[in-house]
GUVEXVO-124033 format. One record per residue (C-alpha): x, y, z; residue in one letter. Coordinates in pm, 1 decimal, decimal comma. Example, Ala and Ser with C-alpha at 12.3 -4.5 7.8 and 13.67 -1.06 7.14 Angstrom:
% GUVEXVO-124033
1230,0 / -450,0 / 780,0 / A
1367,0 / -106,0 / 714,0 / S
This chain:
% GUVEXVO-124033
1131,3 / -4326,4 / 6373,7 / M
886,2 / -4352,4 / 6082,6 / Q
863,2 / -4657,1 / 5860,8 / G
902,1 / -4662,7 / 5483,2 / K
693,0 / -4769,4 / 5183,7 / L
857,2 / -5020,2 / 4946,7 / Y
714,5 / -5060,0 / 4594,7 / L
797,0 / -5420,6 / 4507,4 / C
769,8 / -5544,2 / 4148,0 / A
647,1 / -5902,3 / 4122,3 / T
653,9 / -6149,2 / 3829,5 / P
402,9 / -6100,5 / 3545,7 / I
398,2 / -6473,5 / 3476,5 / G
723,3 / -6653,8 / 3542,8 / N
799,6 / -6667,8 / 3915,2 / L
1171,8 / -6684,3 / 3844,0 / E
1162,0 / -6318,4 / 3736,5 / D
1136,8 / -6194,4 / 4094,9 / I
1451,2 / -6021,0 / 4221,4 / T
1652,2 / -6121,8 / 4528,3 / L
1607,4 / -5771,7 / 4667,1 / R
1228,0 / -5797,7 / 4645,3 / V
1232,6 / -6138,5 / 4818,9 / L
1445,7 / -6003,2 / 5102,1 / R
1227,9 / -5693,5 / 5140,9 / T
902,9 / -5893,2 / 5147,8 / L
1046,6 / -6105,1 / 5429,0 / K
1181,1 / -5810,3 / 5631,6 / E
891,0 / -5560,9 / 5619,1 / V
622,5 / -5555,1 / 5887,6 / D
325,9 / -5559,9 / 5650,0 / L
251,7 / -5639,0 / 5283,9 / I
-30,6 / -5450,2 / 5107,1 / A
-151,3 / -5658,6 / 4812,0 / A
-393,9 / -5577,3 / 4530,1 / E
-556,2 / -5921,0 / 4564,1 / D
-451,1 / -6124,7 / 4866,8 / T
-588,6 / -6443,0 / 4707,6 / R
-342,5 / -6417,7 / 4418,7 / N
-52,1 / -6286,6 / 4621,6 / S
-70,4 / -6563,2 / 4882,4 / I
39,4 / -6808,3 / 4612,5 / K
352,6 / -6602,3 / 4551,0 / L
430,2 / -6567,6 / 4920,5 / L
376,8 / -6938,7 / 4986,5 / N
600,1 / -7032,5 / 4693,2 / H
887,9 / -6834,3 / 4844,5 / F
795,6 / -6922,7 / 5204,0 / E
729,5 / -6564,9 / 5306,0 / I
532,9 / -6538,9 / 5632,6 / K
489,0 / -6159,0 / 5652,5 / T
133,2 / -6045,8 / 5740,6 / P
-71,2 / -5924,9 / 5442,8 / M
-361,9 / -5680,1 / 5395,0 / T
-560,1 / -5580,8 / 5087,3 / S
-514,8 / -5251,3 / 4902,9 / Y
-714,1 / -5210,2 / 4582,2 / H
-922,7 / -4964,4 / 4379,1 / E
-1232,1 / -5001,7 / 4596,2 / Y
-1073,6 / -4952,5 / 4940,0 / N
-774,2 / -4737,2 / 4847,2 / K
-880,1 / -4425,3 / 5037,8 / I
-955,3 / -4580,7 / 5376,3 / D
-677,1 / -4836,3 / 5352,0 / K
-422,5 / -4572,4 / 5247,5 / A
-477,7 / -4378,5 / 5569,4 / Y
-450,5 / -4701,7 / 5767,7 / Y
-119,3 / -4788,7 / 5601,0 / L
14,3 / -4436,3 / 5656,0 / I
-69,8 / -4460,9 / 6027,0 / E
118,5 / -4791,1 / 6042,5 / Q
424,1 / -4630,7 / 5883,0 / M
401,6 / -4329,8 / 6113,0 / K
417,3 / -4579,9 / 6399,9 / D
749,0 / -4704,3 / 6262,1 / G
635,6 / -5004,1 / 6056,7 / K
773,8 / -5072,6 / 5708,5 / N
516,9 / -5158,8 / 5439,7 / V
564,6 / -5332,7 / 5104,3 / A
314,1 / -5267,5 / 4824,0 / L
265,5 / -5537,6 / 4561,0 / I
25,7 / -5576,1 / 4270,6 / T
-118,1 / -5890,2 / 4112,3 / D
160,6 / -5884,2 / 3854,9 / A
422,3 / -5628,0 / 3763,7 / G
526,0 / -5298,0 / 3917,0 / T
297,0 / -5118,3 / 4166,4 / P
169,2 / -4784,9 / 4040,6 / G
151,4 / -4899,8 / 3677,7 / I
-219,6 / -4928,4 / 3593,3 / S
-322,9 / -4980,2 / 3957,7 / D
-403,6 / -4758,6 / 4259,8 / P
-44,8 / -4758,8 / 4384,9 / G
7,3 / -4402,4 / 4260,2 / E
-250,3 / -4270,7 / 4509,1 / D
-74,2 / -4429,0 / 4806,4 / L
260,7 / -4291,7 / 4691,4 / V
119,4 / -3938,8 / 4667,5 / R
-38,0 / -3957,7 / 5013,8 / L
287,5 / -4086,7 / 5160,4 / C
475,5 / -3788,2 / 5023,1 / Y
210,6 / -3556,2 / 5164,8 / E
253,2 / -3725,7 / 5504,2 / A
632,1 / -3698,7 / 5488,6 / G
686,9 / -4074,3 / 5457,1 / I
982,3 / -4202,3 / 5254,3 / E
906,0 / -4414,2 / 4945,8 / V
1143,6 / -4635,0 / 4749,2 / T
1084,0 / -4842,7 / 4435,9 / S
1240,4 / -5183,5 / 4374,1 / L
1262,7 / -5230,5 / 3994,9 / P
1140,6 / -5543,4 / 3826,8 / G
890,1 / -5679,0 / 3572,4 / P
636,8 / -5455,3 / 3391,0 / A
421,1 / -5595,2 / 3110,6 / A
422,8 / -5264,6 / 2918,2 / C
802,7 / -5246,1 / 2894,8 / V
836,7 / -5618,2 / 2825,0 / T
588,1 / -5594,5 / 2535,9 / A
757,5 / -5282,4 / 2399,9 / L
1094,8 / -5454,0 / 2378,5 / T
932,8 / -5751,9 / 2204,2 / L
738,6 / -5540,7 / 1952,9 / S
1017,2 / -5445,5 / 1716,9 / G
873,5 / -5092,3 / 1713,0 / L
1053,5 / -4778,6 / 1821,1 / S
1152,6 / -4782,8 / 2188,3 / T
1309,4 / -4436,4 / 2183,8 / R
981,8 / -4261,3 / 2265,7 / R
659,8 / -4426,2 / 2377,9 / F
336,2 / -4355,4 / 2562,1 / C
146,4 / -4592,4 / 2789,3 / F
-232,7 / -4565,7 / 2790,5 / E
-311,7 / -4881,4 / 2996,1 / A
-678,8 / -4986,4 / 2952,7 / F
-906,2 / -4770,6 / 2737,7 / L
-1213,5 / -4632,7 / 2922,3 / P
-1539,4 / -4825,6 / 2898,7 / S
-1738,5 / -4503,7 / 2840,8 / D
-1778,7 / -4462,2 / 2462,8 / K
-1743,6 / -4084,2 / 2451,3 / K
-1441,7 / -4080,3 / 2678,8 / E
-1284,8 / -4363,5 / 2481,5 / K
-1333,0 / -4179,8 / 2151,6 / Q
-1167,1 / -3868,4 / 2289,8 / V
-860,4 / -4070,7 / 2386,2 / I
-854,7 / -4253,3 / 2052,3 / L
-858,3 / -3918,6 / 1870,5 / E
-563,5 / -3807,4 / 2082,1 / E
-377,3 / -4130,9 / 2006,9 / L
-443,9 / -4078,7 / 1636,1 / K
-204,0 / -3781,4 / 1641,8 / E
49,1 / -3949,4 / 1872,7 / E
390,5 / -3988,4 / 1708,5 / S
533,1 / -4204,5 / 1987,6 / R
489,2 / -4581,6 / 2008,9 / T
158,5 / -4657,3 / 2185,0 / I
114,5 / -4928,4 / 2451,1 / I
-229,7 / -5050,9 / 2562,2 / L
-354,1 / -5324,5 / 2792,3 / Y
-664,4 / -5522,5 / 2700,0 / E
-864,4 / -5819,2 / 2826,8 / A
-898,6 / -6109,3 / 2577,3 / P
-1277,9 / -6081,0 / 2543,9 / H
-1248,5 / -5712,1 / 2440,1 / R
-946,2 / -5746,4 / 2211,6 / L
-1135,1 / -5769,1 / 1879,2 / V
-1352,8 / -5467,6 / 1956,3 / R
-1050,9 / -5261,6 / 2060,3 / T
-862,5 / -5356,4 / 1742,7 / L
-1166,2 / -5249,1 / 1538,4 / E
-1171,5 / -4910,3 / 1710,7 / E
-797,4 / -4862,1 / 1673,2 / L
-807,5 / -4946,3 / 1302,9 / L
-1107,1 / -4720,9 / 1242,8 / E
-953,6 / -4420,3 / 1420,3 / T
-578,5 / -4456,6 / 1367,0 / L
-585,8 / -4621,9 / 1027,5 / G
-358,3 / -4906,1 / 926,4 / E
-47,4 / -4914,3 / 1144,7 / R
219,2 / -5165,9 / 1232,1 / R
135,4 / -5339,9 / 1558,3 / A
240,4 / -5623,3 / 1788,1 / T
-8,3 / -5814,2 / 2003,9 / I
160,9 / -5977,0 / 2305,2 / C
-10,1 / -6249,7 / 2509,2 / R
82,0 / -6458,8 / 2812,4 / E
407,8 / -6267,3 / 2858,2 / L
689,4 / -6464,3 / 3030,0 / T
464,9 / -6771,4 / 3050,6 / K
492,8 / -7105,7 / 2869,7 / K
256,3 / -7000,5 / 2585,5 / H
392,5 / -6648,2 / 2538,8 / E
327,7 / -6506,1 / 2190,1 / T
423,6 / -6180,9 / 2019,4 / A
218,0 / -6145,8 / 1700,4 / F
399,0 / -5882,4 / 1491,6 / T
169,7 / -5760,5 / 1216,6 / T
-59,7 / -5465,1 / 1133,5 / T
-382,0 / -5357,8 / 1300,0 / L
-587,2 / -5481,7 / 1005,5 / G
-417,3 / -5820,9 / 990,8 / Q
-433,0 / -5857,0 / 1369,4 / A
-806,4 / -5790,1 / 1360,5 / L
-855,6 / -6050,2 / 1089,3 / E
-646,2 / -6303,1 / 1285,8 / H
-823,1 / -6261,8 / 1619,9 / F
-1166,6 / -6264,0 / 1461,3 / R
-1082,6 / -6616,6 / 1346,1 / A
-894,7 / -6721,5 / 1661,9 / T
-1027,4 / -6664,2 / 2012,6 / D
-757,3 / -6479,4 / 2209,0 / P
-663,2 / -6614,4 / 2551,6 / K
-476,2 / -6451,1 / 2837,2 / G
-416,6 / -6083,5 / 2913,2 / E
-300,8 / -5888,8 / 2609,3 / C
-66,2 / -5598,2 / 2550,6 / V
-117,4 / -5406,3 / 2225,0 / I
181,0 / -5211,7 / 2091,4 / V
107,2 / -4978,9 / 1797,5 / V
347,1 / -4760,9 / 1602,4 / E
291,8 / -4386,7 / 1633,4 / G
202,0 / -4162,5 / 1343,5 / K
512,6 / -4114,4 / 1132,9 / S
657,3 / -3767,9 / 1087,0 / H
613,3 / -3813,7 / 712,3 / Q
242,6 / -3887,5 / 758,4 / E
203,5 / -3589,6 / 990,1 / K
378,9 / -3363,7 / 742,7 / A
162,6 / -3493,6 / 458,2 / R
-159,8 / -3444,1 / 654,9 / E
-51,2 / -3097,9 / 765,2 / T
33,2 / -3008,6 / 406,9 / Q
-306,2 / -3135,5 / 290,2 / E
-478,2 / -2938,6 / 566,4 / K
-307,5 / -2615,3 / 463,5 / W
-375,6 / -2679,7 / 96,2 / E
-746,2 / -2708,0 / 173,0 / E
-733,0 / -2347,0 / 294,4 / L
-694,9 / -2046,1 / 72,2 / S
-391,2 / -1830,3 / 145,9 / V
-626,9 / -1573,0 / 298,1 / E
-783,8 / -1834,5 / 529,4 / E
-437,5 / -1964,5 / 617,1 / H
-330,6 / -1611,7 / 715,2 / M
-646,4 / -1563,2 / 920,2 / E
-563,3 / -1884,2 / 1110,7 / H
-253,9 / -1714,6 / 1252,1 / Y
-386,9 / -1359,3 / 1270,6 / L
-676,4 / -1480,6 / 1488,2 / S
-414,8 / -1601,9 / 1738,4 / Q
-279,7 / -1250,2 / 1776,0 / G
24,2 / -1310,1 / 1555,4 / I
124,3 / -999,7 / 1361,1 / D
92,2 / -998,1 / 983,7 / K
467,2 / -1019,3 / 913,2 / K
517,8 / -1326,8 / 1133,2 / E
194,5 / -1484,4 / 1005,7 / A
318,6 / -1447,9 / 648,5 / M
643,2 / -1628,3 / 742,2 / K
448,7 / -1911,9 / 904,2 / K
216,8 / -1947,7 / 605,0 / V
514,9 / -1959,8 / 369,1 / A
681,5 / -2227,6 / 585,1 / K
360,7 / -2431,4 / 612,2 / D
312,0 / -2429,5 / 237,3 / R
679,5 / -2477,3 / 154,3 / G
711,2 / -2164,4 / -59,2 / V
909,2 / -1837,1 / -36,7 / P
748,5 / -1545,3 / 145,8 / K
725,2 / -1341,8 / -172,7 / R
492,3 / -1606,1 / -320,6 / V
256,8 / -1561,8 / -26,1 / I
268,9 / -1185,5 / -59,8 / Y
183,6 / -1204,3 / -429,1 / Q
-106,1 / -1436,3 / -346,9 / A
-229,8 / -1199,8 / -77,8 / L
-232,7 / -915,5 / -323,4 / L
-437,3 / -1127,7 / -559,0 / T
-678,4 / -1226,2 / -284,3 / L
-710,2 / -865,0 / -165,1 / A
-606,7 / -937,4 / 191,8 / L
-591,8 / -564,2 / 257,4 / V
-912,4 / -447,9 / 426,2 / L
-1212,1 / -392,1 / 204,7 / F
-1374,0 / -53,3 / 167,6 / C
-1603,6 / 42,6 / 452,6 / V
-1922,8 / 199,3 / 324,3 / G
-1740,6 / 279,7 / 3,7 / C
-1925,5 / 407,5 / -300,9 / G
-1596,2 / 542,6 / -435,2 / A
-1622,7 / 302,6 / -723,3 / G
-1902,8 / 504,1 / -884,0 / K
-1828,5 / 775,8 / -1138,5 / K
-1876,5 / 1113,8 / -974,3 / T
-2157,4 / 1309,4 / -1134,7 / A
-2090,2 / 1665,9 / -1248,3 / S
-2347,8 / 1803,6 / -1005,1 / N
-2192,4 / 1608,5 / -715,4 / D
-1819,2 / 1677,1 / -743,9 / P
-1725,0 / 1479,0 / -435,3 / Y
-1881,6 / 1216,1 / -214,4 / L
-1988,5 / 1465,1 / 49,0 / G
-2085,1 / 1204,8 / 309,8 / V
-1908,2 / 1088,7 / 622,1 / A
-1724,0 / 765,3 / 552,1 / Q
-1385,8 / 601,2 / 586,4 / V
-1266,4 / 488,4 / 245,6 / L
-1028,9 / 197,2 / 288,5 / Q
-798,3 / 107,8 / -2,6 / P
-813,9 / -241,8 / -148,2 / V
-528,5 / -434,2 / -308,8 / A
-729,9 / -618,5 / -574,1 / E
-428,7 / -799,4 / -719,8 / G
-564,9 / -792,4 / -1075,4 / T
-289,2 / -562,5 / -1203,8 / D
48,7 / -571,0 / -1030,7 / V
390,9 / -433,9 / -1124,4 / L
655,3 / -641,6 / -950,0 / S
1019,4 / -732,4 / -945,4 / E
1193,3 / -953,3 / -689,6 / G
1048,6 / -885,8 / -345,8 / A
874,8 / -561,6 / -447,6 / F
520,2 / -525,2 / -578,5 / A
298,8 / -229,2 / -663,0 / L
-72,0 / -304,0 / -699,0 / D
-217,4 / -67,7 / -961,4 / I
-557,1 / -238,5 / -984,9 / S
-746,3 / 61,5 / -843,6 / D
-564,4 / 363,5 / -982,4 / T
-902,8 / 500,5 / -1091,3 / S
-977,3 / 552,2 / -721,7 / K
-660,9 / 755,0 / -674,8 / G
-418,6 / 516,6 / -506,9 / Y
-169,4 / 233,5 / -547,6 / T
-60,3 / -23,2 / -286,1 / V
310,7 / -99,4 / -244,9 / A
485,1 / -371,6 / -46,1 / A
841,8 / -491,1 / -0,9 / Y
923,3 / -836,0 / 134,8 / N
1296,9 / -859,0 / 75,0 / G
1612,6 / -906,5 / 276,5 / E
1733,7 / -547,3 / 244,3 / M
1629,9 / -269,0 / 481,3 / E
1397,9 / -80,3 / 245,3 / K
1317,4 / 37,7 / -105,5 / V
1300,6 / 392,1 / -240,1 / N
995,4 / 440,1 / -462,3 / I
979,4 / 735,9 / -698,3 / Q
650,5 / 815,5 / -871,1 / L
661,6 / 1088,2 / -1133,7 / T
313,1 / 1214,2 / -1212,4 / G
178,3 / 1381,2 / -1527,2 / P
241,9 / 1714,6 / -1353,6 / D
614,8 / 1636,0 / -1358,7 / G
642,4 / 1626,8 / -979,2 / I
850,0 / 1339,6 / -838,0 / V
693,3 / 1181,9 / -529,8 / Y
940,5 / 983,5 / -317,1 / K
850,8 / 713,6 / -67,1 / Y
1044,5 / 470,1 / 150,2 / F
885,8 / 131,4 / 223,4 / V
1022,1 / -143,0 / 451,4 / T
910,6 / -501,8 / 505,0 / E
763,9 / -403,3 / 843,0 / E
540,8 / -142,4 / 676,8 / D
339,5 / -416,4 / 506,7 / G
97,0 / -288,2 / 243,4 / E
156,3 / 86,3 / 202,1 / T
-86,5 / 317,9 / 21,5 / V
72,2 / 564,9 / -221,1 / L
-168,6 / 834,8 / -350,3 / P
-195,5 / 950,4 / -710,8 / L
-225,6 / 1321,2 / -636,7 / T
-91,6 / 1419,5 / -979,6 / G
-431,7 / 1353,2 / -1134,6 / G
-504,5 / 1187,9 / -1470,2 / D
-226,5 / 1086,1 / -1707,1 / G
88,1 / 875,7 / -1730,3 / M
289,6 / 792,6 / -1417,0 / Y
650,8 / 674,6 / -1425,4 / A
760,4 / 426,9 / -1156,4 / L
1120,5 / 384,8 / -1042,3 / E
1213,4 / 155,1 / -754,7 / V
1555,9 / 133,4 / -591,4 / Y
1657,6 / -130,7 / -336,5 / E
1873,5 / -23,0 / -43,7 / N
2181,0 / -249,6 / -57,7 / I
2409,3 / -82,1 / 198,3 / A
2400,7 / 242,6 / 396,5 / D
2307,2 / 510,9 / 140,7 / D
2370,5 / 288,7 / -161,4 / Q
2077,5 / 180,2 / -378,6 / Y
2041,4 / -55,1 / -672,2 / S
1781,0 / -11,1 / -947,7 / A
1508,8 / -273,4 / -907,0 / L
1213,8 / -174,5 / -1128,1 / L
1131,1 / 82,5 / -1394,0 / N
781,8 / 96,8 / -1545,7 / D
488,6 / 321,6 / -1636,2 / T
111,5 / 309,7 / -1596,3 / F
-184,0 / 520,1 / -1707,8 / E
-430,7 / 674,2 / -1460,6 / V
-786,1 / 790,6 / -1526,4 / S
-952,8 / 898,3 / -1201,6 / L
-1321,7 / 840,2 / -1140,3 / E
-1316,4 / 1167,6 / -949,1 / S
-1042,8 / 1426,6 / -900,3 / E
-1122,9 / 1424,4 / -527,6 / F
-1061,1 / 1056,3 / -454,2 / L
-683,7 / 1088,7 / -387,8 / P
-775,4 / 1336,8 / -112,7 / F
-1041,3 / 1120,7 / 52,2 / L
-851,6 / 793,1 / 96,4 / Y
-586,5 / 735,3 / 361,0 / Q
-224,0 / 700,3 / 251,7 / N
127,0 / 671,8 / 393,6 / Q
124,0 / 1032,1 / 519,4 / Y
-242,5 / 1063,3 / 614,9 / V
-282,7 / 721,6 / 772,5 / N
-614,2 / 635,4 / 938,7 / F
-890,6 / 374,8 / 942,4 / D
-1234,4 / 332,3 / 1096,6 / E
-1077,4 / 245,4 / 1434,4 / N
-858,3 / 556,3 / 1456,5 / S
-914,9 / 791,8 / 1749,3 / K
-907,4 / 1081,1 / 1503,9 / A
-1202,7 / 934,2 / 1314,9 / V
-1408,9 / 898,3 / 1632,0 / R
-1320,0 / 1252,2 / 1741,0 / L
-1411,4 / 1395,2 / 1400,3 / A
-1750,0 / 1226,5 / 1428,1 / G
-1809,1 / 1383,3 / 1769,4 / E
-1707,1 / 1729,3 / 1649,8 / L
-1924,4 / 1704,7 / 1337,5 / A
-2229,5 / 1565,0 / 1514,5 / A
-2415,0 / 1897,1 / 1527,0 / D
-2240,7 / 2074,8 / 1238,4 / A
-2465,8 / 2271,3 / 1004,3 / A
-2262,3 / 2207,8 / 689,2 / D
-1915,4 / 2115,1 / 563,6 / D
-1780,0 / 2460,3 / 640,1 / L
-1895,9 / 2416,4 / 998,5 / D
-1718,6 / 2078,2 / 1013,7 / V
-1397,2 / 2236,1 / 887,3 / V
-1431,4 / 2514,7 / 1145,7 / T
-1481,3 / 2274,8 / 1437,9 / K
-1198,8 / 2042,6 / 1334,3 / V
-964,5 / 2333,7 / 1266,6 / F
-1038,8 / 2499,5 / 1600,4 / N
-990,2 / 2173,2 / 1789,8 / Y
-652,2 / 2101,6 / 1630,6 / V
-516,2 / 2454,0 / 1672,8 / T
-641,7 / 2489,6 / 2029,7 / E
-537,2 / 2147,0 / 2159,3 / N
-208,6 / 2060,0 / 1987,7 / V
111,0 / 2234,0 / 2101,3 / T
409,1 / 2278,1 / 1872,1 / Y
697,8 / 2046,6 / 1968,4 / D
1019,0 / 2242,1 / 1911,7 / Y
1245,8 / 1957,9 / 2027,4 / D
1085,6 / 1722,1 / 1780,3 / K
1121,2 / 1979,5 / 1503,9 / A
1493,1 / 2014,3 / 1571,9 / E
1553,7 / 1638,2 / 1573,8 / N
1311,4 / 1512,7 / 1309,4 / V
1475,8 / 1285,4 / 1051,4 / E
1434,3 / 1266,9 / 677,5 / Y
1142,8 / 1043,1 / 581,4 / G
939,1 / 1124,1 / 893,4 / Y
579,5 / 995,7 / 879,1 / L
302,7 / 1141,8 / 1099,4 / P
105,8 / 926,2 / 1344,4 / D
-229,1 / 1099,9 / 1385,9 / I
-346,0 / 906,2 / 1691,0 / D
-14,4 / 966,6 / 1866,4 / E
-54,2 / 1339,4 / 1796,1 / T
-398,0 / 1328,5 / 1958,2 / L
-267,4 / 1136,7 / 2256,7 / E
38,9 / 1355,1 / 2323,3 / T
-128,4 / 1676,6 / 2202,2 / K
206,1 / 1782,8 / 2058,4 / T
348,8 / 1777,6 / 1710,2 / G
523,3 / 1950,9 / 1423,6 / I
374,9 / 2092,1 / 1103,2 / C
338,9 / 1745,2 / 944,1 / F
145,2 / 1624,9 / 1249,3 / D
-91,3 / 1924,1 / 1251,3 / Y
-162,5 / 1894,3 / 880,0 / A
-196,3 / 1512,8 / 870,9 / A
-431,2 / 1511,2 / 1171,1 / L
-659,7 / 1772,9 / 1022,5 / M
-655,1 / 1603,2 / 680,4 / C
-755,1 / 1270,3 / 833,1 / A
-1037,6 / 1423,3 / 1036,6 / M
-1178,9 / 1597,6 / 728,6 / L
-1134,7 / 1307,6 / 486,2 / R
-1323,1 / 1069,0 / 712,9 / C
-1614,2 / 1316,9 / 705,8 / R
-1623,4 / 1303,6 / 326,5 / G
-1448,8 / 1639,9 / 283,2 / I
-1151,7 / 1632,6 / 41,4 / P
-834,0 / 1766,4 / 204,0 / A
-483,4 / 1804,1 / 64,8 / K
-170,4 / 1779,5 / 276,2 / L
41,3 / 2048,7 / 108,1 / D
418,8 / 2030,2 / 146,1 / I
648,5 / 2311,1 / 40,4 / G
798,6 / 2636,6 / 163,6 / Y
671,6 / 2939,6 / 351,1 / T
736,4 / 3291,9 / 229,6 / N
1058,6 / 3302,7 / 434,2 / D
1187,8 / 2975,3 / 286,7 / G
1100,7 / 2742,1 / 575,5 / M
1017,9 / 2380,9 / 479,1 / Y
661,8 / 2337,5 / 592,1 / H
333,1 / 2141,0 / 570,3 / A
-20,5 / 2282,8 / 572,0 / W
-357,0 / 2191,1 / 417,9 / I
-610,0 / 2290,1 / 155,7 / S
-970,0 / 2170,5 / 157,6 / T
-1262,8 / 2155,4 / -81,1 / Y
-1608,3 / 2296,6 / -11,3 / L
-1898,6 / 2251,7 / -248,8 / K
-1994,7 / 2616,9 / -270,6 / D
-1638,9 / 2755,2 / -259,7 / K
-1424,0 / 2503,1 / -447,3 / G
-1067,2 / 2442,9 / -328,2 / W
-990,7 / 2674,4 / -38,2 / V
-617,2 / 2732,4 / -8,6 / N
-437,3 / 2866,4 / 294,5 / N
-710,8 / 3087,7 / 447,3 / I
-1082,3 / 3075,6 / 521,1 / I
-1280,0 / 3379,5 / 635,6 / E
-1552,3 / 3237,3 / 856,9 / F
-1718,8 / 3571,7 / 925,8 / D
-1652,9 / 3938,6 / 873,8 / G
-1432,9 / 3983,9 / 1180,1 / D
-1243,8 / 3660,6 / 1246,7 / T
-981,4 / 3509,6 / 1019,1 / W
-894,6 / 3141,3 / 1035,0 / Q
-594,9 / 3001,2 / 856,5 / F
-567,2 / 2667,3 / 681,2 / M
-215,3 / 2651,5 / 818,8 / D
-301,0 / 2494,0 / 1154,9 / P
60,0 / 2511,5 / 1273,3 / T
88,4 / 2886,7 / 1231,2 / M
-261,5 / 2940,3 / 1364,4 / M
-176,0 / 2748,5 / 1680,5 / A
130,7 / 2969,8 / 1729,6 / A
-49,7 / 3299,3 / 1658,2 / S
-206,7 / 3501,6 / 1933,4 / G
-335,0 / 3849,7 / 1855,5 / T
-556,6 / 3944,3 / 1564,5 / E
-266,5 / 4142,3 / 1422,3 / A
-48,0 / 3831,9 / 1423,7 / E
-323,3 / 3631,7 / 1258,2 / K
-370,2 / 3886,8 / 983,9 / K
3,8 / 3895,3 / 925,0 / Q
4,2 / 3517,8 / 886,4 / V
-291,6 / 3564,8 / 652,7 / S
-79,1 / 3774,5 / 422,2 / K
221,2 / 3545,1 / 454,3 / D
32,7 / 3226,4 / 371,0 / T
-77,7 / 3369,0 / 38,6 / Q
287,0 / 3344,2 / -65,2 / N
337,3 / 2979,1 / 31,8 / Y
487,3 / 2764,8 / -244,4 / M
356,9 / 2408,0 / -282,0 / V
616,0 / 2150,4 / -388,4 / N
393,0 / 1844,4 / -375,5 / Y
71,4 / 1715,5 / -223,7 / V
1,3 / 1402,1 / -18,6 / R
């Protein structure tokens, strides 16, 4: 039968603190392992304990541990004692315990004195939560790392220190942690026991004037929650809202959740953060823009490959409640809308100078949503309705704004809610590959058109089940190679716009009254090309990619050619 390891707590000063159970165990075990046999022999002699003793300390712990384990495997019981206090607390006892468990040897602990707990109860500081650091390292760099960790510790901190290093340690604590309440305990349980309850600064002043004697225990209050909150608040206030957002976005947190965290950190409602983000133009800046320049009469559109990314400048915003519409860059052909309210969505109605009412739905999850100004120059009327229940809406905002476009083509070069793309979109990369060896813009249109019509299959199931308010996802269309008319048209529009070729997503009705989407595009030497392009004398191509994809024979294509001339446009995206 194997022996057992007994962890026996011994007095930290007053011999009367030893327990009866420890005395009995020390007399009954076969062997006592002591940290310093010269100190422990005094204890054993005082209580007339004759049990054999061997040393176990930091410098022989590995070899001696295996020796002790062999003894216990042979059936002997071993007691482990330290110079003062409980074995395993700031001594090598923990290593022996671990090795015993690995060897399958039973370990039991006999509770008793511990200087750290005794000092904590004397300190008058919080005992609910505390951390014990024992002695700080002698290495300066390692010590500073631990001090920086303790600086943020909210629990009560307990340290051991030798009297000749006490002043230096107090200096380091004060320098790193700042002024804190503290208690310095000396000579615990002995005749000259003292518990100096003060602050770190006052303790330092006291012990600079009075040489400390005896082993010391330093108990320091943790950082208060109020101080932590104040420092956190100050840290966030040092950052701009944009930098604060980036702090969370860089951790992979999505924009919606990041906005909530920023609002909580700064103690403000989410709508305040959104308004600030509009002002700071958190929306991505233009990539290779140039759209801000007035288009010359001899250069009616940009005519170069680029992805124009809308910017919410925040200099001119129409807002009410949790809704905002940034109209800072209407001259570039777009507005930026966002809703950050508790309801499901808002219904935005923009009536352009052409009298056409453009309707959009925007939810909180949509974030910043680009709404194009395809009605051209003139006055736009804005109406916003907040969804309050099911199909019920409440009027939220009614306003107007004037638009003067820098170029009539800009609304058809930027991305928007229906033609949604950026420089990372698969469609943009594919358009670049297709246009790599194109001779001119007409050749680009041809290649893009052929790719879309030859590679995307019409999805009849989707067409039958599509819901009102459907928005195309161009990269999903490329991935699945299926779609409905909106998908065909949006994909082709995106691929042309990113090549600097203006393209309209036309929405309306075919000659037989079917609700439909197709495109028109602009070519320098031809102007706006609607519905059909004749690429050569024999082959007809149709700017209705959906119908083209479904057509087979030349006769069918020519019939579609005639039909598309009778399409009726309701509005343009």
